[in-house]
N, CA, C and O atoms as a DFTB+ gen file, in Angstrom:
300 C
 N C O
     1  1       0.810      -1.168       0.028
     2  2      -0.066      -0.077      -0.009
     3  2       0.794       1.245       0.008
     4  3       1.594       1.413       0.927
     5  1       0.660       2.113      -0.908
     6  2       1.396       3.242      -0.912
     7  2       0.423       4.589      -1.136
     8  3      -0.372       4.731      -2.065
     9  1       0.650       5.428      -0.183
    10  2      -0.295       6.725      -0.182
    11  2       0.796       7.860       0.011
    12  3       1.737       7.801       0.803
    13  1       0.478       8.996      -0.929
    14  2       1.425      10.118      -0.645
    15  2       0.913      10.878       0.501
    16  3      -0.297      10.942       0.720
    17  1       1.810      11.473       1.258
    18  2       1.395      12.389       2.295
    19  2       2.445      13.548       2.429
    20  3       3.559      13.506       1.906
    21  1       1.964      14.596       3.193
    22  2       2.810      15.844       3.322
    23  2       2.749      15.869       5.145
    24  3       1.802      15.537       5.858
    25  1       3.931      16.317       5.502
    26  2       4.127      16.608       6.822
    27  2       4.246      18.239       6.864
    28  3       5.200      18.841       6.372
    29  1       3.258      18.802       7.452
    30  2       2.983      20.232       7.370
    31  2       2.963      20.910       8.880
    32  3       2.498      20.277       9.828
    33  1       3.442      22.101       9.019
    34  2       3.369      22.753      10.277
    35  2       2.182      23.711      10.203
    36  3       2.064      24.537       9.298
    37  1       1.283      23.555      11.231
    38  2       0.006      24.417      11.173
    39  2       0.273      25.291      12.442
    40  3       1.069      25.010      13.338
    41  1      -0.515      26.381      12.369
    42  2      -0.586      27.383      13.377
    43  2       0.683      28.128      13.750
    44  3       0.990      28.564      14.859
    45  1       1.385      28.193      12.568
    46  2       2.623      28.925      12.555
    47  2       3.044      29.536      11.216
    48  3       2.617      29.037      10.175
    49  1       3.835      30.558      11.195
    50  2       4.505      31.079       9.887
    51  2       5.901      30.421       9.729
    52  3       6.453      30.407       8.629
    53  1       6.442      29.902      10.783
    54  2       7.824      29.521      10.838
    55  2       7.919      27.980      10.686
    56  3       7.302      27.172      11.381
    57  1       8.725      27.704       9.742
    58  2       8.943      26.196       9.456
    59  2       9.509      25.507      10.485
    60  3      10.331      26.102      11.182
    61  1       9.214      24.285      10.739
    62  2       9.679      23.352      11.847
    63  2       9.224      23.897      13.178
    64  3       9.937      23.676      14.157
    65  1       8.152      24.561      13.308
    66  2       7.532      24.969      14.633
    67  2       6.098      24.787      14.456
    68  3       5.596      24.393      13.403
    69  1       5.374      25.120      15.637
    70  2       3.926      24.875      15.413
    71  2       3.511      23.470      15.745
    72  3       4.142      22.736      16.506
    73  1       2.332      23.130      15.077
    74  2       1.840      21.748      15.276
    75  2       1.978      20.907      14.010
    76  3       1.286      21.160      13.024
    77  1       2.944      19.819      14.029
    78  2       3.097      19.065      12.944
    79  2       1.851      18.233      12.631
    80  3       1.174      17.707      13.514
    81  1       1.591      18.145      11.346
    82  2       0.302      17.481      10.952
    83  2       0.611      16.780       9.729
    84  3       1.151      17.369       8.793
    85  1       0.249      15.353       9.670
    86  2       0.411      14.434       8.624
    87  2      -0.968      14.681       7.697
    88  3      -2.077      14.557       8.215
    89  1      -0.828      14.996       6.460
    90  2      -1.842      14.973       5.535
    91  2      -1.829      14.070       4.393
    92  3      -0.972      14.189       3.517
    93  1      -2.749      13.157       4.352
    94  2      -2.831      12.287       3.133
    95  2      -3.721      12.844       2.076
    96  3      -4.936      12.824       2.275
    97  1      -3.225      13.355       0.940
    98  2      -3.943      14.026       0.040
    99  2      -4.957      13.437      -0.707
   100  3      -5.895      14.084      -1.174
   101  1      -4.796      12.123      -0.853
   102  2      -5.812      11.250      -1.540
   103  2      -5.918       9.999      -0.854
   104  3      -5.153       9.079      -1.145
   105  1      -6.907       9.862       0.146
   106  2      -6.957       8.615       0.859
   107  2      -8.021       7.746       0.392
   108  3      -8.433       6.834       1.109
   109  1      -8.529       7.986      -0.852
   110  2      -9.531       7.135      -1.475
   111  2      -9.107       5.724      -1.387
   112  3      -7.946       5.406      -1.643
   113  1     -10.035       4.835      -1.021
   114  2      -9.793       3.431      -0.838
   115  2      -9.036       3.057       0.342
   116  3      -8.588       1.914       0.432
   117  1      -8.853       3.916       1.252
   118  2      -8.470       3.676       2.638
   119  2      -9.664       3.583       3.474
   120  3     -10.533       4.455       3.481
   121  1      -9.705       2.332       4.302
   122  2     -10.768       2.153       5.217
   123  2     -10.542       2.657       6.548
   124  3      -9.417       3.050       6.858
   125  1     -11.538       2.687       7.396
   126  2     -11.414       3.230       8.706
   127  2     -10.317       2.652       9.567
   128  3      -9.601       3.325      10.308
   129  1     -10.252       1.452       9.416
   130  2      -9.291       0.662      10.375
   131  2      -7.766       1.066       9.897
   132  3      -6.861       1.288      10.702
   133  1      -7.619       1.127       8.466
   134  2      -6.408       1.541       7.902
   135  2      -5.935       2.987       8.246
   136  3      -4.745       3.254       8.414
   137  1      -6.885       3.851       8.336
   138  2      -6.760       5.309       8.608
   139  2      -6.321       5.302      10.063
   140  3      -5.437       6.091      10.397
   141  1      -6.866       4.472      10.969
   142  2      -6.477       4.544      12.342
   143  2      -5.143       3.995      12.624
   144  3      -4.399       4.511      13.458
   145  1      -4.811       2.878      11.886
   146  2      -3.390       2.405      12.012
   147  2      -2.533       3.221      11.434
   148  3      -1.454       3.318      12.019
   149  1      -2.686       3.916      10.350
   150  2      -1.753       4.740       9.758
   151  2      -1.521       5.992      10.759
   152  3      -0.381       6.415      10.951
   153  1      -2.637       6.560      11.380
   154  2      -2.439       7.658      12.327
   155  2      -1.599       7.308      13.518
   156  3      -0.813       8.101      14.037
   157  1      -1.829       5.942      13.968
   158  2      -0.952       5.427      15.184
   159  2       0.542       5.251      14.684
   160  3       1.450       5.378      15.506
   161  1       0.800       4.985      13.464
   162  2       2.153       4.829      12.896
   163  2       2.829       6.011      12.745
   164  3       4.023       6.080      13.040
   165  1       2.096       7.132      12.240
   166  2       2.661       8.670      12.098
   167  2       3.037       9.157      13.382
   168  3       4.059       9.825      13.531
   169  1       2.204       8.837      14.400
   170  2       2.278       9.244      15.798
   171  2       2.495      10.792      15.928
   172  3       3.329      11.270      16.696
   173  1       1.684      11.533      15.123
   174  2       1.537      12.951      15.207
   175  2       0.291      13.220      16.181
   176  3      -0.489      12.324      16.505
   177  1       0.196      14.429      16.572
   178  2      -1.100      14.612      17.433
   179  2      -2.397      14.497      16.519
   180  3      -3.489      14.176      16.987
   181  1      -2.194      14.773      15.239
   182  2      -3.354      14.543      14.317
   183  2      -2.877      14.204      12.904
   184  3      -1.878      14.741      12.424
   185  1      -3.589      13.330      12.270
   186  2      -3.393      12.884      10.875
   187  2      -4.631      13.207      10.090
   188  3      -5.709      12.781      10.503
   189  1      -4.563      13.971       8.923
   190  2      -5.731      14.243       8.209
   191  2      -5.661      13.471       6.861
   192  3      -4.618      13.245       6.247
   193  1      -7.000      13.069       6.459
   194  2      -7.118      12.115       5.360
   195  2      -8.178      12.836       4.501
   196  3      -9.301      13.052       4.956
   197  1      -7.818      13.205       3.262
   198  2      -8.598      14.004       2.424
   199  2      -9.189      12.910       1.479
   200  3      -8.477      12.075       0.921
   201  1     -10.623      12.980       1.335
   202  2     -11.418      12.077       0.697
   203  2     -12.341      12.840      -0.360
   204  3     -12.537      14.052      -0.279
   205  1     -12.856      12.088      -1.292
   206  2     -13.920      12.812      -2.250
   207  2     -15.229      13.206      -1.529
   208  3     -15.680      12.393      -0.721
   209  1     -15.843      14.294      -1.722
   210  2     -17.050      14.569      -1.110
   211  2     -18.126      13.459      -1.392
   212  3     -17.978      12.756      -2.392
   213  1     -19.121      13.281      -0.624
   214  2     -20.115      12.353      -0.640
   215  2     -21.265      12.732      -1.604
   216  3     -21.827      11.854      -2.259
   217  1     -21.612      14.010      -1.694
   218  2     -22.748      14.341      -2.409
   219  2     -22.493      15.135      -3.699
   220  3     -23.336      15.127      -4.595
   221  1     -21.478      15.740      -3.795
   222  2     -20.971      16.476      -5.083
   223  2     -19.560      16.035      -5.400
   224  3     -18.683      15.939      -4.542
   225  1     -19.397      15.776      -6.677
   226  2     -18.127      15.416      -7.104
   227  2     -17.052      16.367      -7.053
   228  3     -15.894      15.957      -7.133
   229  1     -17.319      17.670      -6.922
   230  2     -16.334      18.667      -6.669
   231  2     -15.945      18.930      -5.261
   232  3     -15.012      19.674      -4.960
   233  1     -16.631      18.345      -4.475
   234  2     -16.435      18.695      -2.982
   235  2     -15.473      17.809      -2.486
   236  3     -15.144      16.879      -3.222
   237  1     -14.892      17.927      -1.242
   238  2     -13.906      17.100      -0.457
   239  2     -14.407      16.887       0.764
   240  3     -15.337      17.624       1.091
   241  1     -14.003      15.985       1.614
   242  2     -14.067      15.758       3.090
   243  2     -12.783      15.449       3.682
   244  3     -11.858      15.030       2.986
   245  1     -12.681      15.618       4.847
   246  2     -11.443      15.467       5.676
   247  2     -11.878      14.652       6.897
   248  3     -12.842      14.976       7.590
   249  1     -11.159      13.641       7.107
   250  2     -11.295      12.903       8.329
   251  2     -10.007      13.006       9.106
   252  3      -8.939      12.876       8.508
   253  1     -10.046      13.240      10.452
   254  2      -8.947      13.526      11.162
   255  2      -8.854      12.514      12.304
   256  3      -9.808      12.262      13.039
   257  1      -7.739      11.991      12.401
   258  2      -7.424      10.937      13.419
   259  2      -6.399      11.406      14.394
   260  3      -5.505      12.135      13.965
   261  1      -6.420      11.077      15.653
   262  2      -5.215      10.983      16.550
   263  2      -4.613       9.624      16.482
   264  3      -5.109       8.757      15.763
   265  1      -3.483       9.401      17.262
   266  2      -3.143       7.980      17.211
   267  2      -4.016       6.982      17.858
   268  3      -3.788       5.775      17.770
   269  1      -5.049       7.493      18.530
   270  2      -5.971       6.625      19.283
   271  2      -7.473       6.580      18.857
   272  3      -8.166       5.603      19.140
   273  1      -7.930       7.582      18.217
   274  2      -9.441       7.794      17.787
   275  2      -9.660       8.791      16.747
   276  3      -8.887       9.725      16.533
   277  1     -10.685       8.574      16.138
   278  2     -11.120       9.851      15.002
   279  2     -11.809      10.888      15.805
   280  3     -12.642      10.719      16.696
   281  1     -11.309      12.011      15.325
   282  2     -11.985      13.433      15.996
   283  2     -13.163      13.717      15.080
   284  3     -13.118      13.421      13.885
   285  1     -14.232      14.300      15.654
   286  2     -15.313      14.780      15.001
   287  2     -15.130      16.130      14.374
   288  3     -15.810      16.501      13.418
   289  1     -14.188      16.859      14.941
   290  2     -14.023      18.223      14.430
   291  2     -12.588      18.560      14.999
   292  3     -12.207      18.122      16.085
   293  1     -11.851      19.340      14.216
   294  2     -10.520      19.954      14.647
   295  2     -10.495      21.326      14.236
   296  3     -11.128      21.626      13.223
   297  1      -9.829      22.249      14.897
   298  2      -9.731      23.637      14.577
   299  2      -8.384      24.191      14.511
   300  3      -8.218      25.381      14.240
């Protein structure tokens, strides 16, 4: 299994500071269990998975996982 991801710094304008976040830009085909296992492997405070929207083809949705559970919302 190969998925591209980026490790980004959020809540900062300075590289290598702030909150590190792993972002999987196309998590299509990744199931819930796999997302949770990947988040645990990344071991960041949060890991985001970008998926196609459910109602409109041009929309997207994002699921966010900590190493132990899926978050309903993150800010």
